[in-house]
Biopython code that builds the backbone (N, CA, C, O; Angstrom):
import numpy as np
from Bio.PDB.StructureBuilder import StructureBuilder

atoms = [
    (1, "UNK", "N", (-16.940, -6.117, -6.696)),
    (1, "UNK", "CA", (-16.084, -5.630, -7.406)),
    (1, "UNK", "C", (-14.902, -5.559, -6.336)),
    (1, "UNK", "O", (-15.361, -5.122, -5.280)),
    (2, "UNK", "N", (-13.747, -5.797, -6.258)),
    (2, "UNK", "CA", (-12.404, -6.206, -5.625)),
    (2, "UNK", "C", (-11.708, -3.976, -5.866)),
    (2, "UNK", "O", (-11.547, -3.049, -6.659)),
    (3, "UNK", "N", (-11.559, -4.580, -3.961)),
    (3, "UNK", "CA", (-10.804, -2.967, -4.293)),
    (3, "UNK", "C", (-9.207, -2.781, -3.857)),
    (3, "UNK", "O", (-8.786, -3.238, -2.794)),
    (4, "UNK", "N", (-8.636, -2.291, -4.497)),
    (4, "UNK", "CA", (-6.483, -2.450, -4.787)),
    (4, "UNK", "C", (-6.855, -1.974, -3.190)),
    (4, "UNK", "O", (-7.700, -1.235, -2.684)),
    (5, "UNK", "N", (-5.528, -2.983, -2.595)),
    (5, "UNK", "CA", (-5.297, -2.594, -1.041)),
    (5, "UNK", "C", (-5.051, -1.014, -0.724)),
    (5, "UNK", "O", (-4.946, -1.000, 0.502)),
    (6, "UNK", "N", (-4.945, -0.044, -1.062)),
    (6, "UNK", "CA", (-4.993, 1.400, -0.822)),
    (6, "UNK", "C", (-6.250, 1.926, -0.932)),
    (6, "UNK", "O", (-6.517, 3.099, -0.674)),
    (7, "UNK", "N", (-7.309, 0.810, -1.438)),
    (7, "UNK", "CA", (-9.530, 1.694, -1.487)),
    (7, "UNK", "C", (-9.222, 0.616, -0.033)),
    (7, "UNK", "O", (-9.270, 1.303, 0.987)),
    (8, "UNK", "N", (-9.067, -0.170, 0.123)),
    (8, "UNK", "CA", (-9.297, -1.218, 1.575)),
    (8, "UNK", "C", (-8.985, -0.441, 2.444)),
    (8, "UNK", "O", (-9.974, 0.070, 2.969)),
    (9, "UNK", "N", (-7.468, 0.085, 3.084)),
    (9, "UNK", "CA", (-7.040, 0.045, 3.615)),
    (9, "UNK", "C", (-7.622, 1.993, 4.173)),
    (9, "UNK", "O", (-7.464, 2.674, 5.186)),
    (10, "UNK", "N", (-8.272, 2.189, 2.886)),
    (10, "UNK", "CA", (-8.434, 4.230, 2.774)),
    (10, "UNK", "C", (-10.383, 4.046, 2.795)),
    (10, "UNK", "O", (-11.189, 4.916, 2.465)),
    (11, "UNK", "N", (-10.718, 2.481, 3.348)),
    (11, "UNK", "CA", (-12.356, 2.095, 3.643)),
    (11, "UNK", "C", (-12.093, 1.646, 5.073)),
    (11, "UNK", "O", (-13.093, 1.556, 5.784)),
    (12, "UNK", "N", (-10.576, 1.263, 5.767)),
    (12, "UNK", "CA", (-10.499, 1.403, 7.051)),
    (12, "UNK", "C", (-10.521, 2.131, 7.932)),
    (12, "UNK", "O", (-11.251, 1.958, 8.908)),
    (13, "UNK", "N", (-9.625, 3.245, 7.776)),
    (13, "UNK", "CA", (-9.215, 4.823, 8.563)),
    (13, "UNK", "C", (-10.606, 5.450, 8.360)),
    (13, "UNK", "O", (-11.102, 6.120, 9.266)),
    (14, "UNK", "N", (-11.590, 5.147, 6.573)),
    (14, "UNK", "CA", (-13.176, 6.004, 7.205)),
    (14, "UNK", "C", (-13.852, 5.878, 8.319)),
    (14, "UNK", "O", (-14.315, 6.511, 9.267)),
    (15, "UNK", "N", (-13.662, 4.055, 7.524)),
    (15, "UNK", "CA", (-14.735, 3.350, 8.975)),
    (15, "UNK", "C", (-14.230, 3.704, 10.499)),
    (15, "UNK", "O", (-15.067, 4.007, 11.350)),
    (16, "UNK", "N", (-12.153, 3.630, 10.958)),
    (16, "UNK", "CA", (-12.741, 3.170, 12.266)),
    (16, "UNK", "C", (-12.984, 5.427, 12.686)),
    (16, "UNK", "O", (-13.698, 5.504, 13.686)),
    (17, "UNK", "N", (-12.731, 6.356, 12.365)),
    (17, "UNK", "CA", (-13.379, 7.834, 12.373)),
    (17, "UNK", "C", (-14.803, 7.538, 12.365)),
    (17, "UNK", "O", (-15.313, 8.491, 12.954)),
    (18, "UNK", "N", (-15.783, 6.671, 11.990)),
    (18, "UNK", "CA", (-16.686, 7.603, 12.076)),
    (18, "UNK", "C", (-17.554, 7.142, 11.096)),
    (18, "UNK", "O", (-18.695, 6.865, 11.466)),
    (19, "UNK", "N", (-17.129, 6.932, 9.376)),
    (19, "UNK", "CA", (-18.031, 6.844, 8.559)),
    (19, "UNK", "C", (-18.781, 6.347, 8.330)),
    (19, "UNK", "O", (-18.655, 5.191, 8.733)),
    (20, "UNK", "N", (-19.629, 6.508, 7.857)),
    (20, "UNK", "CA", (-20.912, 5.340, 7.353)),
    (20, "UNK", "C", (-20.032, 5.389, 5.851)),
    (20, "UNK", "O", (-19.278, 6.068, 5.154)),
    (21, "UNK", "N", (-21.170, 3.407, 6.022)),
    (21, "UNK", "CA", (-20.804, 3.087, 5.136)),
    (21, "UNK", "C", (-20.654, 3.818, 3.174)),
    (21, "UNK", "O", (-19.673, 3.757, 2.433)),
    (22, "UNK", "N", (-21.888, 4.364, 2.927)),
    (22, "UNK", "CA", (-22.286, 5.554, 2.162)),
    (22, "UNK", "C", (-21.114, 6.444, 2.083)),
    (22, "UNK", "O", (-20.241, 6.264, 1.233)),
    (23, "UNK", "N", (-21.060, 7.644, 3.167)),
    (23, "UNK", "CA", (-19.548, 8.385, 2.679)),
    (23, "UNK", "C", (-19.060, 7.533, 2.537)),
    (23, "UNK", "O", (-19.974, 6.985, 3.154)),
    (24, "UNK", "N", (-18.344, 6.640, 2.269)),
    (24, "UNK", "CA", (-16.191, 6.114, 2.248)),
    (24, "UNK", "C", (-17.286, 5.389, 1.218)),
    (24, "UNK", "O", (-16.695, 5.532, 0.148)),
    (25, "UNK", "N", (-18.113, 4.929, 1.011)),
    (25, "UNK", "CA", (-18.211, 5.399, -1.318)),
    (25, "UNK", "C", (-18.002, 5.586, -1.697)),
    (25, "UNK", "O", (-17.260, 5.254, -2.622)),
    (26, "UNK", "N", (-18.875, 7.028, -1.043)),
    (26, "UNK", "CA", (-18.659, 7.920, -2.134)),
    (26, "UNK", "C", (-17.078, 8.433, -1.652)),
    (26, "UNK", "O", (-16.871, 9.443, -2.324)),
    (27, "UNK", "N", (-16.130, 8.225, -0.962)),
    (27, "UNK", "CA", (-14.796, 9.031, -1.128)),
    (27, "UNK", "C", (-14.007, 8.005, -1.649)),
    (27, "UNK", "O", (-12.823, 8.313, -1.785)),
    (28, "UNK", "N", (-14.428, 6.490, -2.093)),
    (28, "UNK", "CA", (-13.557, 5.948, -2.701)),
    (28, "UNK", "C", (-14.667, 5.943, -3.505)),
    (28, "UNK", "O", (-15.520, 5.886, -2.620)),
    (29, "UNK", "N", (-15.042, 5.954, -4.131)),
    (29, "UNK", "CA", (-16.157, 5.731, -5.556)),
    (29, "UNK", "C", (-16.146, 4.604, -5.863)),
    (29, "UNK", "O", (-15.284, 4.196, -6.641)),
    (30, "UNK", "N", (-17.274, 3.624, -5.244)),
    (30, "UNK", "CA", (-17.511, 2.679, -5.205)),
    (30, "UNK", "C", (-18.926, 2.361, -4.626)),
    (30, "UNK", "O", (-19.275, 2.983, -3.623)),
    (31, "UNK", "N", (-19.401, 1.840, -4.940)),
    (31, "UNK", "CA", (-21.558, 0.993, -4.550)),
    (31, "UNK", "C", (-20.695, 1.245, -2.447)),
    (31, "UNK", "O", (-19.570, 1.376, -1.967)),
    (32, "UNK", "N", (-22.176, 1.173, -1.914)),
    (32, "UNK", "CA", (-22.474, 0.984, -0.499)),
    (32, "UNK", "C", (-21.974, -0.228, 0.152)),
    (32, "UNK", "O", (-21.278, -0.430, 1.147)),
    (33, "UNK", "N", (-22.701, -1.173, -0.956)),
    (33, "UNK", "CA", (-23.107, -2.987, -1.228)),
    (33, "UNK", "C", (-21.842, -3.378, -1.084)),
    (33, "UNK", "O", (-21.676, -4.387, -0.399)),
    (34, "UNK", "N", (-20.441, -2.603, -1.764)),
    (34, "UNK", "CA", (-19.530, -3.410, -2.766)),
    (34, "UNK", "C", (-18.801, -2.880, -0.602)),
    (34, "UNK", "O", (-18.353, -3.876, -0.035)),
    (35, "UNK", "N", (-18.769, -1.864, 0.067)),
    (35, "UNK", "CA", (-18.551, -1.112, 1.150)),
    (35, "UNK", "C", (-18.765, -2.662, 1.987)),
    (35, "UNK", "O", (-17.830, -3.422, 2.238)),
    (36, "UNK", "N", (-20.168, -2.910, 2.333)),
    (36, "UNK", "CA", (-20.400, -3.812, 3.066)),
    (36, "UNK", "C", (-19.877, -5.468, 3.129)),
    (36, "UNK", "O", (-19.721, -6.178, 4.123)),
    (37, "UNK", "N", (-19.717, -5.722, 1.982)),
    (37, "UNK", "CA", (-19.273, -7.098, 1.384)),
    (37, "UNK", "C", (-17.968, -7.102, 1.764)),
    (37, "UNK", "O", (-17.561, -8.224, 2.068)),
    (38, "UNK", "N", (-16.634, -5.612, 1.903)),
    (38, "UNK", "CA", (-15.248, -6.256, 2.169)),
    (38, "UNK", "C", (-15.513, -4.979, 3.491)),
    (38, "UNK", "O", (-14.854, -3.941, 3.547)),
    (39, "UNK", "N", (-16.387, -5.281, 4.269)),
    (39, "UNK", "CA", (-16.270, -5.144, 5.896)),
    (39, "UNK", "C", (-16.883, -6.346, 5.755)),
    (39, "UNK", "O", (-15.939, -7.132, 5.825)),
    (40, "UNK", "N", (-18.215, -7.204, 5.546)),
    (40, "UNK", "CA", (-18.117, -8.666, 6.328)),
    (40, "UNK", "C", (-16.801, -9.266, 6.149)),
    (40, "UNK", "O", (-16.155, -9.835, 7.030)),
    (41, "UNK", "N", (-16.496, -9.111, 5.070)),
    (41, "UNK", "CA", (-15.262, -9.745, 4.747)),
    (41, "UNK", "C", (-14.018, -10.138, 5.823)),
    (41, "UNK", "O", (-13.468, -11.213, 6.061)),
    (42, "UNK", "N", (-13.861, -9.013, 6.271)),
    (42, "UNK", "CA", (-13.076, -8.371, 7.078)),
    (42, "UNK", "C", (-13.159, -8.988, 8.351)),
    (42, "UNK", "O", (-12.277, -9.568, 8.984)),
    (43, "UNK", "N", (-14.503, -8.753, 8.672)),
    (43, "UNK", "CA", (-15.072, -9.289, 10.301)),
    (43, "UNK", "C", (-14.822, -10.872, 10.438)),
    (43, "UNK", "O", (-14.361, -11.482, 11.403)),
    (44, "UNK", "N", (-15.363, -11.480, 8.894)),
    (44, "UNK", "CA", (-15.596, -13.194, 8.913)),
    (44, "UNK", "C", (-13.413, -13.109, 9.882)),
    (44, "UNK", "O", (-12.789, -13.683, 10.775)),
    (45, "UNK", "N", (-13.224, -12.138, 8.974)),
    (45, "UNK", "CA", (-11.378, -13.313, 8.423)),
    (45, "UNK", "C", (-11.085, -13.290, 9.977)),
    (45, "UNK", "O", (-10.723, -14.191, 10.733)),
    (46, "UNK", "N", (-11.369, -11.922, 10.204)),
    (46, "UNK", "CA", (-11.229, -11.196, 11.975)),
    (46, "UNK", "C", (-10.918, -12.424, 13.160)),
    (46, "UNK", "O", (-10.054, -12.735, 13.980)),
    (47, "UNK", "N", (-12.843, -13.094, 12.420)),
    (47, "UNK", "CA", (-12.941, -14.402, 13.490)),
    (47, "UNK", "C", (-12.269, -15.326, 13.521)),
    (47, "UNK", "O", (-12.085, -16.015, 14.524)),
    (48, "UNK", "N", (-11.674, -15.546, 12.193)),
    (48, "UNK", "CA", (-10.541, -16.894, 12.194)),
    (48, "UNK", "C", (-9.124, -17.339, 12.688)),
    (48, "UNK", "O", (-8.516, -18.363, 13.001)),
    (49, "UNK", "N", (-8.871, -15.423, 12.537)),
    (49, "UNK", "CA", (-7.362, -15.254, 12.871)),
    (49, "UNK", "C", (-7.313, -13.897, 13.916)),
    (49, "UNK", "O", (-8.349, -13.255, 14.090)),
    (50, "UNK", "N", (-6.193, -13.551, 14.516)),
    (50, "UNK", "CA", (-6.221, -11.899, 15.160)),
    (50, "UNK", "C", (-6.819, -10.964, 14.579)),
    (50, "UNK", "O", (-6.459, -10.512, 13.492)),
    (51, "UNK", "N", (-8.212, -10.395, 15.506)),
    (51, "UNK", "CA", (-8.198, -8.814, 14.782)),
    (51, "UNK", "C", (-6.512, -8.316, 13.865)),
    (51, "UNK", "O", (-5.941, -8.461, 12.785)),
    (52, "UNK", "N", (-6.393, -7.879, 14.785)),
    (52, "UNK", "CA", (-4.810, -7.065, 14.616)),
    (52, "UNK", "C", (-4.253, -7.592, 13.333)),
    (52, "UNK", "O", (-4.075, -6.896, 12.333)),
    (53, "UNK", "N", (-4.027, -8.690, 13.414)),
    (53, "UNK", "CA", (-3.535, -9.408, 12.224)),
    (53, "UNK", "C", (-4.077, -9.326, 10.739)),
    (53, "UNK", "O", (-3.549, -9.354, 9.627)),
    (54, "UNK", "N", (-5.430, -9.208, 11.243)),
    (54, "UNK", "CA", (-5.739, -9.365, 9.792)),
    (54, "UNK", "C", (-5.951, -7.299, 9.488)),
    (54, "UNK", "O", (-5.361, -6.702, 8.589)),
    (55, "UNK", "N", (-6.891, -6.647, 10.478)),
    (55, "UNK", "CA", (-5.889, -4.492, 10.306)),
    (55, "UNK", "C", (-5.209, -4.405, 10.282)),
    (55, "UNK", "O", (-4.955, -3.253, 9.930)),
    (56, "UNK", "N", (-3.911, -5.275, 10.554)),
    (56, "UNK", "CA", (-2.277, -4.860, 10.163)),
    (56, "UNK", "C", (-2.403, -5.538, 8.796)),
    (56, "UNK", "O", (-1.778, -5.008, 7.877)),
    (57, "UNK", "N", (-2.969, -6.398, 8.588)),
    (57, "UNK", "CA", (-1.874, -6.786, 7.515)),
    (57, "UNK", "C", (-3.647, -5.544, 5.710)),
    (57, "UNK", "O", (-3.561, -5.352, 4.497)),
    (58, "UNK", "N", (-4.326, -5.328, 6.359)),
    (58, "UNK", "CA", (-4.559, -4.678, 5.371)),
    (58, "UNK", "C", (-4.290, -3.255, 5.442)),
    (58, "UNK", "O", (-3.950, -2.536, 4.503)),
    (59, "UNK", "N", (-4.485, -2.906, 6.708)),
    (59, "UNK", "CA", (-3.051, -1.415, 5.794)),
    (59, "UNK", "C", (-1.873, -1.666, 5.369)),
    (59, "UNK", "O", (-1.160, -0.872, 4.756)),
    (60, "UNK", "N", (-1.633, -2.664, 5.637)),
    (60, "UNK", "CA", (-0.043, -2.506, 5.192)),
    (60, "UNK", "C", (0.039, -2.441, 3.802)),
    (60, "UNK", "O", (0.378, -1.568, 3.004)),
    (61, "UNK", "N", (-0.492, -3.971, 3.689)),
    (61, "UNK", "CA", (-1.191, -3.461, 1.878)),
    (61, "UNK", "C", (-1.882, -2.846, 1.603)),
    (61, "UNK", "O", (-2.486, -3.253, 0.611)),
    (62, "UNK", "N", (-2.508, -1.088, 2.314)),
    (62, "UNK", "CA", (-2.414, -0.176, 1.452)),
    (62, "UNK", "C", (-1.576, 0.594, 1.664)),
    (62, "UNK", "O", (-2.069, 1.669, 2.007)),
    (63, "UNK", "N", (-0.151, 0.607, 1.626)),
    (63, "UNK", "CA", (1.015, 0.947, 1.507)),
    (63, "UNK", "C", (1.981, 0.722, 0.379)),
    (63, "UNK", "O", (2.923, 1.427, 0.018)),
    (64, "UNK", "N", (1.343, -0.915, -0.303)),
    (64, "UNK", "CA", (1.805, -1.571, -0.738)),
    (64, "UNK", "C", (1.746, -1.317, -1.802)),
    (64, "UNK", "O", (0.579, -1.459, -2.165)),
    (65, "UNK", "N", (2.728, -0.812, -3.042)),
    (65, "UNK", "CA", (2.433, -0.636, -4.283)),
    (65, "UNK", "C", (2.735, -1.901, -5.638)),
    (65, "UNK", "O", (2.116, -2.309, -6.620)),
    (66, "UNK", "N", (4.102, -2.184, -4.953)),
    (66, "UNK", "CA", (3.786, -3.369, -5.901)),
    (66, "UNK", "C", (2.846, -4.495, -6.222)),
    (66, "UNK", "O", (1.720, -4.150, -5.865)),
    (67, "UNK", "N", (2.836, -5.887, -6.829)),
    (67, "UNK", "CA", (0.938, -6.861, -6.614)),
    (67, "UNK", "C", (1.992, -7.210, -5.328)),
    (67, "UNK", "O", (1.647, -6.536, -4.357)),
    (68, "UNK", "N", (2.884, -7.852, -5.100)),
    (68, "UNK", "CA", (3.954, -9.115, -3.902)),
    (68, "UNK", "C", (4.045, -8.775, -2.608)),
    (68, "UNK", "O", (4.004, -9.354, -1.522)),
    (69, "UNK", "N", (4.238, -7.214, -3.183)),
    (69, "UNK", "CA", (4.614, -6.375, -1.552)),
    (69, "UNK", "C", (3.099, -6.372, -0.476)),
    (69, "UNK", "O", (3.133, -6.339, 0.754)),
    (70, "UNK", "N", (1.780, -6.419, -1.374)),
    (70, "UNK", "CA", (0.909, -6.722, 0.379)),
    (70, "UNK", "C", (0.602, -8.330, 0.251)),
    (70, "UNK", "O", (-0.559, -8.549, 0.598)),
    (71, "UNK", "N", (1.412, -9.705, -0.207)),
    (71, "UNK", "CA", (1.502, -10.536, 0.997)),
    (71, "UNK", "C", (2.581, -10.454, 1.193)),
    (71, "UNK", "O", (2.785, -11.524, 1.767)),
    (72, "UNK", "N", (4.050, -9.664, 1.127)),
    (72, "UNK", "CA", (5.236, -9.705, 1.547)),
    (72, "UNK", "C", (4.089, -8.849, 2.844)),
    (72, "UNK", "O", (3.768, -9.636, 3.733)),
    (73, "UNK", "N", (3.753, -8.038, 2.936)),
    (73, "UNK", "CA", (3.369, -6.740, 4.606)),
    (73, "UNK", "C", (2.584, -8.757, 5.422)),
    (73, "UNK", "O", (2.634, -9.366, 6.491)),
    (74, "UNK", "N", (2.076, -8.935, 4.235)),
    (74, "UNK", "CA", (0.691, -10.115, 5.642)),
    (74, "UNK", "C", (1.621, -10.275, 6.519)),
    (74, "UNK", "O", (1.583, -9.804, 7.655)),
    (75, "UNK", "N", (2.849, -11.197, 5.884)),
    (75, "UNK", "CA", (3.997, -12.857, 5.813)),
    (75, "UNK", "C", (4.860, -11.558, 7.027)),
    (75, "UNK", "O", (4.959, -11.799, 8.230)),
    (76, "UNK", "N", (5.162, -10.815, 6.663)),
    (76, "UNK", "CA", (5.653, -10.241, 8.011)),
    (76, "UNK", "C", (5.043, -8.955, 8.842)),
    (76, "UNK", "O", (5.782, -7.978, 8.963)),
    (77, "UNK", "N", (3.653, -8.915, 9.451)),
    (77, "UNK", "CA", (2.978, -9.002, 10.220)),
    (77, "UNK", "C", (2.763, -10.125, 10.754)),
    (77, "UNK", "O", (3.368, -10.311, 11.810)),
    (78, "UNK", "N", (1.646, -11.520, 10.135)),
    (78, "UNK", "CA", (1.875, -12.875, 10.598)),
    (78, "UNK", "C", (3.120, -13.025, 11.822)),
    (78, "UNK", "O", (2.983, -13.320, 13.010)),
    (79, "UNK", "N", (4.931, -12.558, 10.699)),
    (79, "UNK", "CA", (6.321, -13.441, 11.688)),
    (79, "UNK", "C", (6.548, -12.172, 12.936)),
    (79, "UNK", "O", (7.523, -12.212, 13.686)),
    (80, "UNK", "N", (5.375, -10.944, 13.026)),
    (80, "UNK", "CA", (5.509, -10.461, 13.847)),
    (80, "UNK", "C", (5.460, -11.185, 15.382)),
    (80, "UNK", "O", (6.277, -11.660, 16.171)),
    (81, "UNK", "N", (3.758, -10.940, 15.305)),
    (81, "UNK", "CA", (3.129, -11.660, 15.711)),
    (81, "UNK", "C", (3.467, -13.301, 16.753)),
    (81, "UNK", "O", (2.754, -13.899, 17.559)),
    (82, "UNK", "N", (4.281, -13.456, 16.454)),
    (82, "UNK", "CA", (4.972, -14.736, 16.604)),
    (82, "UNK", "C", (6.150, -13.784, 17.683)),
    (82, "UNK", "O", (7.107, -14.355, 18.206)),
]
sb = StructureBuilder()
sb.init_structure("model")
sb.init_model(0)
sb.init_chain("A")
sb.init_seg("    ")
for serial, (resi, resn, name, xyz) in enumerate(atoms, 1):
    if name == "N":
        sb.init_residue(resn, " ", resi, " ")
    sb.init_atom(name, np.array(xyz, "f"), 0.0, 1.0, " ", f" {name:<3s}", serial, name[0])
structure = sb.get_structure()
């Protein structure tokens, strides 16, 4: 199951303040396995790119309302890192 940008942002925020995978799953209405999968994918991506860039893009994407805003947020984060 894919998470939308706001769910992904909420997942990261809750994990950052110490919530368990199951608590996060309950809060966003999904399974613990989905939470674990997304955390694993974020970790893998952060090993390829700058972790701050990955985190920033995920959080900024969570603020996005439109479909193209998440991509624009990722580009902005990338440009700010340069």
